[in-house]
Every structure is written in structure tokens, then in C-alpha cells.
C-alpha positions as CSV (number, residue, x, y, z in Angstrom):
1,M,-7.0,27.6,18.2
2,K,-7.9,25.0,20.7
3,R,-6.2,21.6,20.4
4,Y,-7.8,18.3,21.3
5,D,-6.1,15.0,22.2
6,K,-6.5,11.8,20.3
7,A,-8.8,10.2,22.9
8,F,-11.2,13.2,22.8
9,K,-11.3,13.1,19.0
10,E,-11.9,9.3,18.9
11,E,-14.7,9.6,21.4
12,A,-16.2,12.5,19.5
13,V,-16.2,10.5,16.3
14,R,-17.8,7.5,18.1
15,L,-20.5,9.7,19.6
16,S,-21.2,11.3,16.2
17,H,-21.9,7.9,14.8
18,E,-24.3,7.2,17.6
19,V,-26.3,10.5,17.8
20,G,-25.3,12.2,14.5
21,P,-22.6,14.7,13.8
22,K,-24.7,17.9,14.4
23,K,-26.0,16.8,17.8
24,A,-22.6,15.4,18.9
25,A,-20.9,18.7,17.9
26,E,-23.4,20.7,19.9
27,Q,-23.1,18.4,23.0
28,L,-19.3,18.6,22.9
29,G,-19.1,22.3,22.2
30,I,-17.1,21.9,19.0
31,S,-17.7,23.0,15.4
32,Y,-19.7,20.7,13.2
33,Y,-17.1,21.1,10.5
34,T,-14.3,20.2,12.9
35,L,-16.1,17.0,13.8
36,Q,-16.7,16.2,10.1
37,E,-13.0,16.6,9.4
38,W,-12.2,14.2,12.3
39,R,-14.7,11.7,10.8
40,K,-13.1,12.0,7.4
41,R,-9.6,11.5,8.8
42,K,-10.8,8.4,10.7
43,N,-12.2,7.0,7.5
44,L,-9.1,7.7,5.5
45,H,-6.4,6.7,8.1
46,G,-8.1,4.3,10.5
47,E,-6.2,3.8,13.6
48,E,-3.5,6.3,12.6
49,A,-6.0,9.1,12.5
50,H,-5.9,11.8,15.1
51,I,-2.2,11.3,16.0
52,G,-1.9,14.7,17.4
53,S,-0.9,18.2,16.4
54,G,2.4,18.6,14.6
55,H,2.7,14.9,13.7
56,A,2.5,13.5,10.2
57,Y,0.8,10.4,9.1
58,A,3.0,7.4,8.3
59,T,2.8,8.0,4.5
60,A,4.0,11.6,5.0
61,N,7.2,10.3,6.7
62,K,8.5,9.3,3.3
63,T,11.1,11.5,1.7
64,T,10.3,13.1,-1.7
65,R,12.9,10.8,-3.3
66,E,11.1,7.7,-1.8
67,M,7.8,8.9,-3.2
68,E,9.3,9.5,-6.6
69,L,10.9,6.0,-6.6
70,E,7.6,4.4,-5.7
71,K,5.9,6.2,-8.5
72,E,8.6,5.1,-10.9
73,I,8.3,1.5,-9.7
74,V,4.5,1.6,-10.4
75,E,5.2,3.1,-13.9
76,L,7.9,0.5,-14.7
77,R,5.6,-2.4,-13.7
78,R,2.9,-1.0,-15.9
79,V,5.3,-0.7,-18.9
80,N,6.6,-4.2,-18.2
81,E,3.0,-5.6,-18.4
82,I,2.5,-3.9,-21.7
83,L,5.7,-5.3,-23.0
84,K,4.8,-8.8,-21.9
85,D,1.4,-8.5,-23.7
86,A,3.2,-7.2,-26.8
87,L,5.7,-10.1,-26.7
88,G,2.8,-12.6,-26.5
89,F,1.0,-11.0,-29.4
90,F,4.1,-11.1,-31.7
91,A,5.0,-14.6,-30.6
92,K,1.6,-15.9,-31.7
93,D,2.0,-14.1,-35.0
94,R,5.4,-15.8,-35.6
95,K,4.0,-19.3,-35.1
96,R,1.7,-19.0,-38.1
């Protein structure tokens, strides 16, 4: 499997936007599907896209525990908002 550096991938994505992905892939001698994958990564990760083989994106550098804690924080914030709404509802009822 051939590996390409970041500069080549970025130039290929730029060219694909100018002349279209099929034509760019033909001109560069790469697979259309490979180029489409590079375009997708560029859209998803922006400047962090195409960081090179064997390297993970910044979000992948988090440990499993860190990701679990972040999910738990989101869930706790959601539950907290629900409880605040319920407190407001019952507080209105008591004032009557």
C-alpha cells in the first residue's frame, strides 16, 4: 500500500475542488475512492486532517476513561437541567 505525505494529500484535495474528484484522481494517478476519503477527512477534521500514517487525531489521544468521564459530564448536565425545570414547576405550584 502506497503512503502519501500530508502536503500531497492537501494538494490533491485542493485540486479535486478545482477540477472535480474524478479528474483530479486520474491526473494524480490515485484511486477516486482514496481521494474521496481524503476529502471527507478534510471536512471532518479541518487542519488536523492528513496528519500521517500511524498518527491519531487529537480526539483519539484521549484515554477510554477520559471519554467515559466526558460522557458522564454531559449526562449529568442534562439531568441537572431536568431537575432545575422540575424545581421551577413545583415552586410555581407551591405559590398558589
